[in-house]
C-alpha positions as CSV (number, residue, x, y, z in Angstrom):
1,X,0.0,0.0,0.0
2,X,1.0,3.6,-0.4
3,X,2.2,5.9,2.3
4,X,-1.0,8.0,2.2
5,X,-3.3,5.0,2.6
6,X,-1.2,3.6,5.4
7,X,-1.0,6.9,7.3
8,X,-4.8,7.2,7.3
9,X,-5.1,3.8,8.9
10,X,-2.4,4.7,11.4
11,X,-4.3,7.7,12.6
12,X,-7.1,5.6,14.1
13,X,-4.6,3.4,15.8
14,X,-2.7,6.4,17.1
15,X,-5.9,7.8,18.6
16,X,-6.3,4.6,20.6
17,X,-2.7,4.7,21.8
18,X,-2.9,8.4,22.7
19,X,-5.9,7.7,25.0
20,X,-3.5,5.7,27.2
21,X,-1.5,8.9,27.8
22,X,-4.2,11.5,28.1
23,X,-8.0,12.2,28.0
24,X,-9.9,11.6,24.7
25,X,-10.1,15.2,23.5
26,X,-6.4,15.7,24.0
27,X,-5.7,12.3,22.5
28,X,-7.4,13.3,19.3
29,X,-5.2,16.4,19.1
30,X,-2.1,14.4,19.9
31,X,-2.8,11.8,17.3
32,X,-3.5,14.5,14.7
33,X,-0.3,16.3,15.5
34,X,1.6,13.0,15.2
35,X,0.1,12.4,11.8
36,X,0.9,16.0,10.7
37,X,4.5,15.6,11.8
38,X,4.7,12.2,10.0
39,X,3.4,13.9,6.8
40,X,5.8,16.8,7.1
41,X,8.8,14.4,7.5
42,X,7.7,11.7,5.1
43,X,11.0,12.0,3.2
44,X,12.9,10.7,6.3
45,X,10.7,7.6,6.6
46,X,12.4,4.3,5.8
47,X,9.9,2.1,3.9
48,X,11.7,-1.0,5.2
49,X,10.4,-0.2,8.7
50,X,6.7,-0.5,9.8
51,X,4.9,2.9,9.4
52,X,2.8,2.4,12.5
53,X,5.8,1.9,14.7
54,X,7.4,5.1,13.3
55,X,4.2,7.0,13.9
56,X,4.0,5.7,17.5
57,X,7.5,7.0,18.2
58,X,6.5,10.4,16.9
59,X,3.4,10.3,19.1
60,X,5.4,9.3,22.2
61,X,7.9,12.0,21.6
62,X,5.2,14.7,21.1
63,X,3.6,13.6,24.3
64,X,6.9,13.8,26.2
65,X,7.7,17.2,24.8
66,X,4.2,18.5,25.6
67,X,4.3,17.2,29.2
68,X,7.7,18.6,29.7
69,X,6.6,22.1,28.5
70,X,3.5,22.0,30.7
71,X,5.6,21.1,33.8
72,X,7.9,24.0,33.1
73,X,5.0,26.4,32.9
74,X,3.8,25.7,36.4
75,X,4.5,28.6,38.8
76,X,6.0,27.8,42.1
77,X,4.1,29.3,45.0
78,X,6.1,30.1,48.1
79,X,3.8,31.3,50.9
80,X,1.8,34.2,49.5
81,X,4.2,35.0,46.7
82,X,3.6,34.2,43.0
83,X,6.9,33.6,41.1
84,X,5.2,34.3,37.7
85,X,4.6,38.0,38.4
86,X,6.6,39.7,41.1
87,X,8.0,43.0,42.1
88,X,11.4,43.6,43.6
89,X,9.8,43.6,47.1
90,X,8.2,40.2,46.3
91,X,11.5,38.9,45.0
92,X,13.2,39.8,48.3
93,X,10.4,38.1,50.2
94,X,10.7,35.0,48.0
95,X,14.4,34.9,48.6
96,X,13.9,35.2,52.3
97,X,11.5,32.2,52.2
98,X,13.9,30.2,50.1
99,X,16.8,31.0,52.5
100,X,14.6,29.9,55.5
101,X,13.9,26.6,53.7
102,X,17.5,26.1,52.8
103,X,18.6,26.8,56.4
104,X,16.1,24.3,57.7
105,X,17.7,21.7,55.4
106,X,20.8,20.0,56.7
107,X,23.4,22.7,56.1
108,X,26.3,20.2,56.1
109,X,24.7,18.2,53.3
110,X,27.0,17.9,50.4
111,X,24.0,17.8,48.1
112,X,22.7,21.1,49.3
113,X,26.2,22.7,49.0
114,X,26.6,21.4,45.5
115,X,23.1,22.6,44.5
116,X,24.0,26.0,45.9
117,X,27.1,26.1,43.8
118,X,25.1,25.2,40.7
119,X,22.4,27.8,41.6
120,X,25.2,30.4,41.8
121,X,26.0,29.8,38.2
122,X,28.9,27.3,38.3
123,X,28.7,24.6,35.6
124,X,28.7,21.0,36.6
125,X,32.2,20.5,35.3
126,X,33.4,23.5,37.4
127,X,31.8,22.1,40.5
128,X,33.2,18.6,39.9
129,X,36.7,20.1,39.4
130,X,36.6,22.4,42.4
131,X,35.3,19.6,44.7
132,X,37.5,16.9,43.2
133,X,34.5,14.8,42.2
134,X,33.6,12.8,39.1
135,X,31.0,14.6,37.0
136,X,28.4,11.9,37.6
137,X,28.7,12.4,41.4
138,X,28.3,16.2,41.0
139,X,25.2,15.6,38.9
140,X,23.8,13.2,41.4
141,X,24.4,15.6,44.3
142,X,22.6,18.4,42.3
143,X,19.7,16.0,41.7
144,X,19.5,15.0,45.3
145,X,19.7,18.6,46.4
146,X,16.8,19.5,44.1
147,X,14.8,16.6,45.5
148,X,15.5,17.7,49.1
149,X,14.5,21.3,48.2
150,X,11.3,20.1,46.5
151,X,10.4,18.0,49.5
152,X,11.1,20.9,51.8
153,X,8.9,23.2,49.7
154,X,6.3,20.4,49.3
155,X,6.1,20.8,45.5
């Protein structure tokens, strides 16, 4: 069969697959977007591979990208402060709240110290070199520090 006929059949399967990820109305949009992307990039499709599998990968990647964008859009609320729209006074209050949370965390924790270095603008490589750590350990400490901060903030 031709690409165009197969892609139409793939749409209906993709709708069913998308319903596993999200509600029906969003699933229809997600499946339609996946088909649109497949049509836009049809020149990169390898006919030796199953079309449906290729479309499912596109669908999965779209879902992951959409979920990632939505999670980044969430505003963090600290007390009565809204991080999305703040004045300089609000910013100072937010920083005071953050400092109080950080002080309540174990100050001697290597994860918190490494996270603070990262928050101050040092790259992971710079932190690893300064603390004589492998890069993977520095990454892990930053990850652990973020988890501790999220737990302390109850995000």
